[in-house]
N, C-alpha and C positions, 0 to 999 in steps of 0.2 A: 786845232787838234780835234779829231773825231770824238763825238760823244757816244760812248758805248756802255752797255751794261757791265756790271762787275761781279755777276753771280757765277761762281765756279763750282762745278761738280768734279770730284775726284773719285776714281775707281782704282783699287789696288788689288791685283791678283797676287796672292801670297801662298806659299807652301813651305813649311818648316823654316820659318824666319824668326824663331824665338830669340836668337842671339842679337838680332838687329832691329826687329820691328818696333820696339819701344822707343828707340832713338828717332825712327821715322815719325812715329806718333808725336813725340815731343816737338819735332820740327814743324809739323802741321799745326798743332795746337798753339804754337807760339807765333803763328803768322799774324802780321798786322792787318791783313785782309784775309779773314777766314773763309773757307769754302761754305757754301750753303748746305752741302751734303758731301759726306765721304763714305763710300761703300767699300768696305774691306771684304774681299771675297776669299774665304779660306778654302783652298783647293785640296781638302783632305789631309791637312797637316797631321803628323804623328808626334810632334813635340809640343811645346807649350804655346805655340802661336795662337791658337783659338782662345786660350785663357787671357792672353795679353790683349787681343782684339776685343774680347767681351768686356774687359775692365775699362777699356777706353770708351766703348759704347755706353757703358753705365754712367760714365763721368761726363759725357758730352752728347747732348740730344741729336746733334747733327752728324754723328758717326753711327753707322749701321754695319752689322756683320751679316754676311750672307754665306751660308755653308754649302759646299758641294761634297759629294761622295768621294771617298778616297779611291783614286784610280790605280793606286799601287806604286806610282812612280811620279817623278817630276816630269811634266810634259812641256818642253820648251817650244819656241816658235808658235805654231798654230794652237797648241794647247794653252799657251799663255793668253792668246787673244780669245779663245773660246771662254776662258775663265773671266777675262775682262768683259766680254759681251754679256755674260750671265749677270755680272754686277750692274752693267748699264741697263739691263732689262728690268731690274727691280728698283732702280732709282726713280724717285717721284718728285724731286725738287726742280722747279723752273730754273734754268741756267742759261748763261750766255757763252760759257767756255766749258770744255770737258778735258780732263787730264787723266792720263794713264800714269800711275805712280807706283814704282816698285817699293817693296818693304825692306830694303837694305840700303837706305840713303839717309843723308843728313844735309841740311841746307839752312840758309839764313832766314831769320824771321821776316825779312823784307822780300823774300823770293817772289811771292805771288803779286805783291804790290808793284814791284819793279817790272814783272812780266806784263801786267796790265798797262803800265805806262808805255811800254814798247808797242803793244797792240794798238793803243790809242793813237799813236803817231803814224800808223800805216794801215789803212783799211784793206789792203791787199795781202796782209800778213796772215797766213793760215795757222801757223804753229810757231812756237818759240820755246827755247830752253837755254839754260846756261851751259857752260863747258863742264866736263866730268873730270874729277880728280880722285886720287886715292891717297891715303896717308903713307908717308915714309918717315917713320920716327915722329919727330915733332913738326915735320914739314909736309907739303903736299906736292904731288907730281901729277901731270896730266895722264889720264887713264889711257887715252888713245887720241890720235890726231883726227879731229873732226873738221871737215870743211864747213864754212860758215852757213852754207845752205842746209846742212844736215842738222836734225834736231835729236837730242839724246833719247834713245829708246827707253831708258830707265825713268824718264820724267818728261813725257810729251804733253804739252798744254796746247789745245786746239781751240780756235774760234769755232763755235758750234756750227754755224752755217757752212764753213769750209769743211769741217769734219763730215757733215752729212752730204756735202757735194761730192766728196771722193768716195762715198759709200763706206766710211769707217775703215777699220784695219782689216787686212786680208788674213784669214786663218791659215797661215803658212809661214815657214821659215823665211826670213828676210822681209817680214811684214813692215819692219821699221826702216827699210829702204824704199820699198814699194810706195809707202804712203807719201813720202815727201816728193817723189818723182810724179806721182799722180796729182798732188797738189800743184806742183810747178806746171804740169801740162794743162791743168785746168785754169791757169792764169793767176794763181796765187804765188806768194813768196813764203819761204820757210827760213828760219834763222836761229842759229845758236850764237850766243853772245858771251864774250869774255868780259865778265863784270863780277866784282867781288860779291855783290848782293845775289848773283845768280849762280854762284859756284855750287856744284853738286858734288858731295863727297860720297863716293861709292865704296861700300865696305867689301865688295867682292869683285875681283877682276872680271871684265867683260868676257862672256863666253865660258865662264868656269862653273856655272850653276849646275850643269849636268855632268857629274862625275869628275871631269878635269878639263883644263884649259885646252889641251891638245884636241880633245873631242870637239870642243867649242870652235876652234879654228877650222877643223875639218868641216864642221857644219856650216860655218860662214862661207867656205868655198863652194859647198853644195848649194847654199842659198844664192850665191852670185850666179851660178848656172841657172837655177830655177827662175831668177828674176830676169835673165836674158842678157847678162853682161857679156862684153867681148872678152876674149882670152887675154888680149893685150892689157886691158885695164886690170884684170885680176892678177896677171903676172906682175905688173907694176906695183899693185897694192901689196902683194906678197913680199916683194923685195923691200918695199918701204917698211913693212911691219917686221922685218927681220931685226930691226933696231930696237924693238920692244920685247919685253919679257913675254913668253919664253924666247930668248934670243935665237935667231936664225930658224929654229925648228917651227916656231909659230907661223912664220911666213911660208915655209915649205908645206905645212899642213893645209894652209889656205889654198895654195895652188893645187895640191894633191886632191883636195876635196872637189874642186872644180873639174879636174880631169877625170876623176872616177865617175862623177855624175854624167859627164859628157860621153865617156866610153860606154856607160850603161844605158845611155839614152833616156835619162830620167825625165820626168814631167817638167814642163816649163810653164811659167805664168803667161796666160793668154788674156790680153785686153787690147782692143783695137788701137793701134798706133803707139802702144806703150813701149815696146821693145825698140822701135825706131827712134823714139824720143830719148829713151835712156841712152842708147848708143851714141847719139849725137852729142849729148851732154858729156859722156865719158871721153869721147875723142877730143872734145874741146878742153877738158881737164888735162888730158895727156899732152896736147899741143902746148897748153899754157905752162906745163911743167918743164918742157924742153925749150921754152922761149919762142915758140912759133905762133903764138896768138897774142 
């Protein structure tokens, strides 16, 4: 098993998370392997988020709060990564891993320790996460279907060298799809694992942070166009996600978002060889789904 460092830097871009941030703080503080530093970046919150973050920083020397001016609205996609980058820029602790952690999650005290075990077993592993769930009464249900190569956007833990090799996250919608394809094309692996110690409880459904979930699904479709996805893959994804809440319409809005972006001729992500590699991967996935691979 590879000998690796265990120093973890976490950065959390947050805005108006007063209802959930304390539970995320409790989860991080309870870790059996604590981060060497955690930068909570308050992106102009107008509720009690800043006070909750300040209290945590007063209680734990390894927690710091970095404030940004209120931009007047929640900026998803590129705005989240701009906020994350602002936190990364002020971090000053030596680290071997860097994690982007949202402020509306809960997870096991063994989460970071288990992630380190998985990293240690595979030196080509760039990033790892658990699977994402949400509460349904006293039980849990998977938030959305994640292929094992995909790493949860709400809690991405990266090996530092791999994170720097891919140039960090792109400041654009679909940043959390672009990063894992860039890592794969750079010769790394990425992995999300079904493991009780790695279960992530998300308090807010994916794509619902900006006004409502329908807007989020439309944005997801536009993001697929930006990333360079094939229409066949987006159509299959939309049909597949019609089984999830919001039933049927969620999938329709994904496909509609892609088509609207295509008809408008929206900007697309440009990086040498990226789109070709992405589409090869997507066609392989589609063929495997129909039993041709």
